[in-house]
C-alpha positions, 0 to 999 in steps of 0.5 A: 833470161828466165831461170827454169826454177828459181833458187830458194834464196838469192841475195837481194838485199840492196845493201848486200849486193853480189859485189859484196857477197860474191866474186866480183865480175870483171869489167868485161863481164859486167858490160856484156850483160847489156847485150843479153836478150832480156836487156835488149827487150828492156831497151824498147819497153823502157822507150814505151815507158819513158815516152808519156812522162814529158808529154804530160809534165815537161814538154807539156809545161813548155806548151802551156807556157808558150800558150800564155798559161801562168807559172802558178797554174803550170805548177799546180798542173804538175799534180797530174804527176801524182797519178804515178804516186798512187799507182799502188792503189790499183797495182794489186789488180795489175798483179793478179787480176786477169783481163778477159781474152787478153790475159788468156792470149798474151799472159798476165804481164803482156795483157796489161802492158798492151791495154795500158800502151793503147790507153797512152796512145789514145790519150795523147791523140786527145791532147793533140786535138785540143788547144790549151790556149782556148780551153784548158780543161779538155787538155788536162783531162786527156793528160790525166788519162795519159798519166793513168794509163802510163802509170798502169804500164809502169806497174806491169812493166816493172813486174815484167822486168823483175820477173825476167831475170835474176837478182844479179841482172837487175842493175843491168836491166835497170840501166837498159830500161833507163836507156830506152826511157831516156831515148824516149825522153829525147823524142818526147822532148827534143822530138816534140819541140822540133816537130812543133817548130817544123810545123809552124807557119811563118815561124815563131809565136804560139800555134796550136796546129803545130802542137797538134802535129807534134802530139799526134806523132808522139801517139804514133810512137807508142807502136814501139812498145806495143810491137815489142810487147807483142813480140816478147815472151811472157815471164815464167808463170807463177804457181796458180792461186787457188779460188778464194773468197773476196776477203781472202783475195783482198788480203792476198793481193792488197794487204799481204804484199805490204805486210811481207815487206814489214815482216822482212825488214822489221825495224828497218822498214820505216828507214827504208821507206823514208829514204825512198820518199825523199831520194829524188826530191831535189830533182822532181821539185826543181824539174817542174820549173825547168821548161818555164825557166827556159821560156822566160830566159828567151831560149828558143824551141831549137835551143831547148830541143838540142841542148836540154832534150837531146844533148842532155838526155845523151848525158843521162844515158852515159850516167845510166850506164855508169850507174849500172856498171858502178852498182855491180862493181861497188854496190848499190848503196855507194852509188846511191850516195854519189847520185844523191850528192851530185843531184843536189849540187847540180841544182845550184848550177841552175841558180848560177845559170839564171844570172847569165841571161841567154847563155847557150854555152852555160846551158850546155854545161849545166844540162850536161852536169845535171843529166849525168848526175841524174842518170847515175842516181836513177840507175842506182835507185831503180836497182835499189827498189828492185832489190827490195821486192819479193818476186811473189808480189813484184808488181804490187811492192815495186809499185808501192816503192816507186809511188812513194818516191813521188808523193812528197816531191810531186806535192811540193812541186805543185807550189814551185810556180808560186815559189818562183813568182815570190822569190825568183828562179835563183832562190828557188833553185838554191832551195831545191839543192838544200832539199837534198841534204836529208837524203845524204843522211838517210842513205848513210843510215840505211847502209849502216842499218843492214849488216854487210853480207846479209841475205834474204829470200827473194823468190817464194 
């Protein structure tokens, strides 16, 4: 939904949600929002956003391990994910710089979406037609290209989402976005593994041709996002920016969005940034070694596809919807605390699973709990980040926040293979659970730092 004229001030502080400052909607009203056009668009665009991630990280690590790439190298290659952490560097360009022909035809947001979506598809084709077992470097370069295009897509899509509806709809849009995102992860995880297994000749073992078939299919799947972008409406345009010199343009597009955040939050800014920087640290550091763990524990492609990439992602969807609805009813900060606690505790379950050997039943239970917790945490966290942004700088500010949450976790995750080689899987998973303790303290401090009922201008 696109309001014709945004109000002068809307409560957008994540610790002062509508559930705390206005009459709470009924459960029926809270759930009906998922059928609105803006929510349905985010379902499809979330699919486009979620598809590349596993293909350069999770599924990619399974492929690499099956190709006999050692755990240490797989851990170091997870630094490809740092591309997402630095997308704020070029986010001002996505926010303000028009693309020749494309922006005039499709609008600023859709032009960048189309360019980045085509870039993802091209990079995936490059990965498909290279074999890491024979030459690792070409596959890595193609994966970097996918990550760069995917991160650019996320910048444009986050701005598109935030500008497509008012503050009271952001939690719902976050939930439908996460639904599409997780459906894409089913396809990029379970789908890719299943396609690779089906394409194997004589069954079993590493076969490069099977992975080529799977990754080519993933490239074709980007058509979902491309077609949705073509059929969507551009969000209401902002007032035109007058012609400016280079220095003034740099200040307005790069410096001012960040200065605006510090002006609005003052002494609380560093606390908020610290929370963003570590909120997902347990999940991110642990997640890099999940697929090598499954391979080393003897789980087959079919078992991993069915349990972790299909059933597990379905449980994440349940968590995402629950997180979105709970955030509207109870407030974002309460759900942030719940998500942080559950995410840390479920990492301990992986340590337990490591003592069970090849236990499919145990895998189902652990994956169900882990993904349910992750869905709740992610839905609340996306809503929290959305609430921090000023719509005048939505792409740049959201890119800063979503990038910041990855820098430290991704950096530490690069050493995860070294840690497993030295201490074993059990100690590694227990250690990642302990990383969640500072998060709980920061959520509590962030909630106390902002008076309930405080409102701030969200649209300028």
